[in-house]
Residue, then its C-alpha position, 0 to 999 in steps of 0.5 A: m435602441k435601448k430594445y437591441i441593448i437589452a436583448a443582446t444584454v440578455i442573450l449573453s447573460t444566457g451564454a454565460i448561464i447556459n456555458t457555465t452549466l456545461q462546464s459543471c456537467t463536464s467536470i462531473a462527467t470527468s470526475d465520475l470517469g476518472l474516479a471510475v479509472i482511479k478504483r480500476v487501477l487500484l483494483g488491479g495493483i491489489n490483485k496483483g499483490a494478491n496474487i503474488y502474495g499468494n505464491k511463496e515463491a513470487f513473494l520471496q524473489n519479488n523486490l518490492v517486498d524486499k524493498a519493504l522490508p522495516q529497517q530493524l529487521r534488515d539490521i538483525n538478518t545483517t548480522l544473522e548473515k555472519i553468524a548463521p546466514s541459513i536462518v535467515a533464509k529461515e525467516r524468509e522463507y516462513i515470512a513469506e508462508a505468513a503472507v498467504y494468509t494474510v491476503g484473506i484479510s487485507k484484501p477486502i479492508l483495501e478493496s472497501a478502502v478502494n471502494s469508498l474514495n470521493a470526490q476529494d480525493v479525486t481531486r487531489i489525485i489529480q492535483g498530485e504526482k504519479g503514486t498519489a492515488t496508492l499514498i491515499l489508499k495507504e493513509k486510509t488502512q495502513t495501521q488498520l491492516v498491521q494492527a489485522i494481519a499481526p495476530r496470524v503472522e505472529q500465529e504462523l512464526n509461532k508455528y515454526g519457532i523461527v524467535k527461538t531460534i533467532n534467539t539462540a544464534l543471538s545469544g551470547s553476542n550482546l549485539l540485540g541491545s543495541l539492534l533493538g535498543g537498551n539492555k534488550s536480551s532477546v527477540n520478542a515474538g510480537g516484536l518480530s511478528m510487528l516488523a513482519s507484518e510490517q513489511i507484508v502490509n508495506g510491501l503490498f503497497n509497493i506492489i499497488e503503487d509501482h502498478e498505479k504508476q505502470n497504468s499512469g497514462s490510462l489515470l491521465g487519460a480520464f482526466g484529459k490529460 
């Protein structure tokens, strides 16, 4: 009788080990599959954004890019609309043209970050809401992207002389101090290019996030949800 009990115990114990091993293998397979799907979705969003940014008209007409306009620049444009609306149109056009030159800078940075995603990132994405994959990508690259493209954006905006045009339009209006803070009497070229750079970068993340949410079904499927 004792022999049977011992044998049963061994079988149960072995079965538990086998079951645990199978669960572990399934978990690893799901994680690998999930990571591959996440990377594919994010890279698809990056390519979509690059295509929009590579086309000036597509950039200007994209609502997700417009939503990324920093509040400070939005305030400046609102004021300009009352004084010289044509300047706002020129500013937007010049930022769109500058955005074209940033694609070659931002795309490799984003692709490298996607390829560096790890198991911890996958876990966070599984447990998070829609858009978490883009949020992680943003956390990893946002500051780097703004710093990387700002010099090129400033170079392009200086080429068109838009900063001087804005300052001329706003001169004597006493509005810049309230818009930019303190007693500033002119828009700084570096400040404008930084605001434009923030819009360009955050607009790109908006596009990637939108693409991720549109493809959330494939992400859920990869994790058996």
